[in-house]
C-alpha positions in Angstrom: -64.0 -28.5 -19.3 -60.5 -29.9 -18.8 -61.8 -32.8 -16.5 -65.2 -34.3 -15.7 -66.2 -32.5 -12.3 -66.5 -34.7 -9.6 -66.2 -34.5 -5.6 -62.5 -34.2 -4.7 -60.7 -35.0 -1.6 -58.1 -32.0 -0.2 -55.4 -34.0 -1.9 -56.8 -33.6 -5.3 -58.0 -30.1 -4.8 -54.3 -28.8 -3.8 -53.2 -30.7 -6.8 -55.7 -29.3 -9.2 -54.9 -25.8 -7.9 -51.1 -26.3 -8.3 -51.9 -27.6 -11.9 -54.3 -24.6 -13.0 -52.1 -22.4 -11.6 -48.9 -23.8 -13.4 -50.4 -24.4 -16.6 -52.0 -20.6 -16.8 -49.3 -19.1 -15.0 -49.4 -15.6 -17.2 -53.2 -15.5 -17.1 -53.3 -15.6 -13.4 -50.2 -13.2 -12.6 -51.9 -11.0 -15.1 -55.3 -10.7 -13.2 -54.0 -10.9 -10.1 -51.4 -8.1 -10.2 -53.9 -5.1 -9.8 -54.3 -5.5 -6.1 -50.7 -5.9 -5.0 -49.9 -3.1 -7.5 -52.7 -0.8 -5.7 -51.1 -1.9 -2.3 -47.6 -0.8 -3.4 -48.8 2.5 -4.6 -50.3 3.4 -1.2 -47.5 2.2 0.5 -45.2 4.3 -1.5 -47.3 7.4 -0.9 -47.6 6.9 2.5 -43.7 6.4 2.7 -43.4 9.6 0.5 -45.5 11.6 3.2 -43.5 10.5 5.8 -40.2 11.5 4.0 -41.8 15.1 3.4 -42.7 15.0 7.3 -39.1 14.4 8.2 -37.5 16.9 5.8 -40.0 19.6 6.0 -41.2 21.0 9.4 -44.6 22.0 8.4 -46.2 21.5 11.7 -46.7 18.6 13.8 -50.6 18.6 13.0 -50.3 19.4 9.3 -48.0 16.3 9.1 -50.6 14.1 10.9 -53.5 15.1 8.8 -51.4 14.6 5.8 -50.6 11.0 6.9 -54.1 10.2 8.0 -55.5 11.4 4.6 -52.8 9.4 2.8 -53.7 6.3 4.8 -57.3 6.7 4.1 -57.1 7.1 0.4 -54.4 4.6 0.2 -56.9 2.0 2.0 -59.7 2.9 -0.5 -57.5 2.6 -3.3 -56.1 -0.6 -2.4 -59.5 -2.2 -1.3 -60.9 -1.2 -5.0 -58.0 -2.8 -6.5 -57.7 -5.8 -4.7 -61.8 -6.3 -5.1 -61.3 -5.7 -9.0 -58.4 -8.2 -9.0 -60.2 -10.8 -7.1 -63.4 -10.6 -9.1 -61.1 -11.0 -12.4 -59.3 -13.8 -11.0 -62.4 -15.7 -10.0 -63.7 -15.4 -13.4 -60.5 -16.6 -14.9 -60.4 -19.6 -12.6 -64.3 -20.4 -13.2 -63.3 -20.1 -17.2 -60.3 -22.3 -17.1 -61.6 -24.7 -14.8 -64.6 -25.3 -16.9 -62.4 -25.6 -19.8 -63.3 -22.1 -21.7 -60.7 -19.8 -23.3 -60.5 -16.2 -21.4 -57.5 -13.6 -21.9 -56.4 -11.5 -19.3 -58.5 -8.4 -21.0 -61.9 -10.1 -20.9 -61.5 -11.5 -17.4 -61.2 -7.8 -16.2 -63.9 -6.6 -18.7 -66.2 -9.3 -17.3 -66.4 -7.6 -14.0 -67.5 -4.2 -15.4 -70.5 -3.1 -13.1 -70.2 -5.5 -10.5 -67.1 -3.7 -8.9 -69.2 -2.0 -6.2 -71.0 -5.3 -5.5 -67.6 -7.1 -4.9 -66.3 -4.3 -3.1 -69.1 -4.5 -0.9 -68.9 -8.3 -0.4 -65.0 -7.9 0.5 -65.9 -5.1 3.1 -68.8 -7.0 4.6 -66.5 -10.2 5.1 -63.6 -8.2 6.5 -66.0 -6.7 8.9 -68.3 -9.6 10.0 -65.7 -12.4 9.7 -62.8 -10.7 11.0 -64.4 -8.5 13.5 -66.7 -11.5 14.7 -63.7 -13.9 15.0 -61.7 -11.4 16.7 -64.3 -11.0 19.3 -64.5 -14.8 19.8 -61.0 -15.4 20.2 -60.9 -12.0 22.3 -63.5 -13.5 24.8 -61.3 -16.6 25.0 -58.2 -14.7 25.9 -60.4 -12.9 28.6 -61.6 -16.4 29.7 -58.0 -17.5 30.2 -56.9 -14.3 32.4 -59.8 -14.6 34.8 -59.4 -18.3 35.1 -55.5 -18.2 35.7 -56.1 -15.1 38.2 -59.1 -16.4 39.9 -57.3 -19.8 40.2 -54.1 -18.1 41.7 -56.4 -15.9 44.2 -58.3 -19.1 45.4 -55.7 -21.8 45.7 -52.2 -20.2 45.0 -49.9 -21.7 42.6 -51.9 -25.1 42.0 -55.1 -23.0 41.4 -53.1 -20.8 38.9 -52.1 -23.9 36.8 -55.6 -25.5 37.1 -57.1 -22.3 35.9 -54.6 -21.8 33.0 -55.3 -25.4 31.9 -59.1 -24.6 32.1 -58.6 -21.1 30.3 -56.6 -22.8 27.6 -59.0 -25.2 26.7 -61.6 -22.7 26.8 -59.2 -20.3 24.3 -58.6 -23.2 22.0 -62.3 -24.1 21.8 -63.1 -20.5 21.1 -60.6 -20.3 18.2 -62.0 -23.2 16.9 -65.4 -21.6 17.0 -63.9 -18.2 15.3 -62.4 -20.5 12.7 -65.7 -21.9 12.1 -67.8 -18.6 11.8 -65.2 -17.3 9.3 -65.4 -20.2 7.2 -69.0 -19.3 6.5 -67.7 -16.4 4.6 -64.9 -18.1 2.5 -67.0 -18.2 -0.7 -68.7 -15.1 -0.6 -66.8 -13.4 -3.5 -67.1 -16.5 -5.6 -71.0 -16.5 -5.0 -71.3 -12.9 -6.0 -69.0 -13.0 -9.3 -70.1 -16.5 -10.4 -73.8 -16.4 -9.5 -74.1 -12.5 -9.7 -75.5 -12.1 -6.4 -76.2 -9.2 -4.4 -73.9 -8.6 -1.0 -76.3 -10.0 1.2 -77.0 -13.0 -1.0 -73.5 -13.6 -1.7 -73.0 -14.0 2.1 -76.0 -16.2 2.4 -75.0 -18.4 -0.2 -71.6 -18.9 1.2 -72.6 -19.8 4.3 -74.8 -22.4 2.4 -72.2 -23.9 0.5 -69.5 -23.7 3.7 -71.8 -26.0 5.7 -70.1 -29.2 6.7 -67.1 -28.4 5.0 -64.8 -26.6 7.5 -62.0 -29.3 7.4 -61.6 -29.1 3.6 -61.5 -25.1 3.9 -59.5 -24.7 6.5 -56.7 -27.1 5.2 -56.7 -26.0 1.8 -56.5 -22.4 3.2 -53.6 -23.5 5.6 -51.8 -25.0 3.0 -52.0 -22.0 0.9 -51.1 -19.8 3.4 -48.2 -21.2 4.4 -46.7 -21.3 0.6 -47.6 -17.6 0.6 -45.9 -16.7 3.5 -42.8 -18.8 2.7 -42.6 -16.9 -0.7 -43.1 -13.8 1.2 -40.5 -14.4 3.7 -38.0 -15.2 1.0 -38.5 -12.2 -1.1 -38.4 -10.1 2.1 -34.8 -11.9 2.7 -33.7 -10.9 -0.5 -34.5 -7.3 -0.1 -32.1 -6.9 2.8 -29.0 -7.5 0.4 -28.5 -3.8 -0.4 -25.4 -1.7 -0.9 -24.1 -0.1 2.2 -24.9 3.6 2.4 -28.4 3.0 0.7 -30.7 5.9 1.6 -33.8 4.8 3.6 -36.2 5.6 1.2 -34.5 3.2 -1.7 -34.5 0.5 1.2 -38.3 0.9 1.5 -38.7 1.1 -2.2 -37.0 -2.3 -2.6 -38.7 -3.8 0.2 -42.2 -2.6 -1.6 -41.0 -3.9 -4.8 -40.5 -7.4 -3.6 -43.2 -7.5 -1.6 -45.0 -6.6 -4.6 -43.6 -9.3 -6.5 -44.2 -11.8 -3.8 -47.7 -10.6 -3.4 -48.3 -10.9 -7.0 -47.1 -14.7 -7.1 -48.9 -15.5 -3.9 -52.2 -14.0 -4.6 -53.6 -16.4 -7.5 -53.1 -19.4 -5.6 -55.5 -18.7 -2.6 -58.1 -17.5 -5.0 -57.7 -20.6 -7.4 -57.8 -22.8 -4.4 -60.9 -21.2 -2.9 -62.8 -21.2 -5.9 -62.0 -25.0 -6.6 -63.6 -25.5 -3.0 -66.4 -23.6 -4.3 -67.2 -25.5 -7.0 -66.7 -28.9 -5.3 -69.2 -27.6 -2.6 -71.7 -27.3 -5.6 -70.8 -30.7 -6.9 -71.4 -32.0 -3.3 -74.4 -30.2 -2.3 -76.4 -29.5 -5.6 -74.9 -31.9 -8.3 -73.3 -29.2 -10.0 -71.7 -31.4 -12.6 -74.9 -33.1 -13.5 -76.4 -29.6 -14.0 -73.5 -28.7 -16.6 -74.0 -32.1 -18.4 -77.7 -31.4 -19.0 -76.6 -27.9 -20.5 -74.3 -29.2 -22.7 -76.6 -31.7 -23.7 -78.9 -29.5 -24.7 -76.6 -27.0 -26.4 -75.7 -30.0 -28.6 -79.5 -31.4 -29.7 -80.0 -28.6 -32.3 -76.6 -29.6 -33.8 -77.2 -33.4 -33.7 -80.7 -32.9 -35.3 -79.0 -30.8 -38.3 -76.6 -33.5 -38.7 -79.2 -36.2 -38.9 -81.1 -34.4 -41.2 -78.5 -33.6 -43.5 -77.3 -37.1 -43.6 -80.9 -38.1 -44.4 -81.4 -35.7 -47.2 
């Protein structure tokens, strides 16, 4: 492996994330391109349907059916591409982090036969974490609204202020609960790919590893998201510099292409970071570093024995 595994601080996790990305830039770009490319294809197909609907009056219902069908097919295509790309990226991170050589093609080939399982994990996390967190935050917003309205009805402006304070505190508390709930599934794909687990087992495994790791996960995730959004914003700004008279479709195409570039550049960062936190939690909770050390010693024993025998002979 590149460096001995040990528990890392948040700063060390981020530093190692950036180092691995920089040192293996071509590898991570190669294994991450499929997801953003699938999204681009879906968006272009939808844009083409929209243009066709605008230029050919084939009937409102037919146009709506075409758009719905395109959106559905595009979503499936994107999720499939995203799942393959994410699984290959996790494989690449695992190999590089543990000091093993891997090529882009090998990373993609290593997930053959596991794509549907990874897709199941991705969909499960989207539904459980996304929907669950959304409901919790929605409950907080409802409590805030009721507190403000009820306070105004009881004590006028003063009651409205008091209710607003109470509602804000409740909303913030429930947002933190929602974040903690979502963090439980931060390592689901890593568990599925690295440990070859089923969908349900991957979700449970992630919950075990994420226990007491909320601060590290949220901080690393937040830093990576800020960087990804900054990159996306810069490329989006560049896409606005187009010659006057450029058609709407050409403008949309340029926007999608710049989005593809920013997506390809940003996607590996999050996967690398979460994979490193995943390994860090295994080191902290399961002495994963000692497991690897024992395995390396077991592999070295036959070679050592033969070398001793040859020297004695």
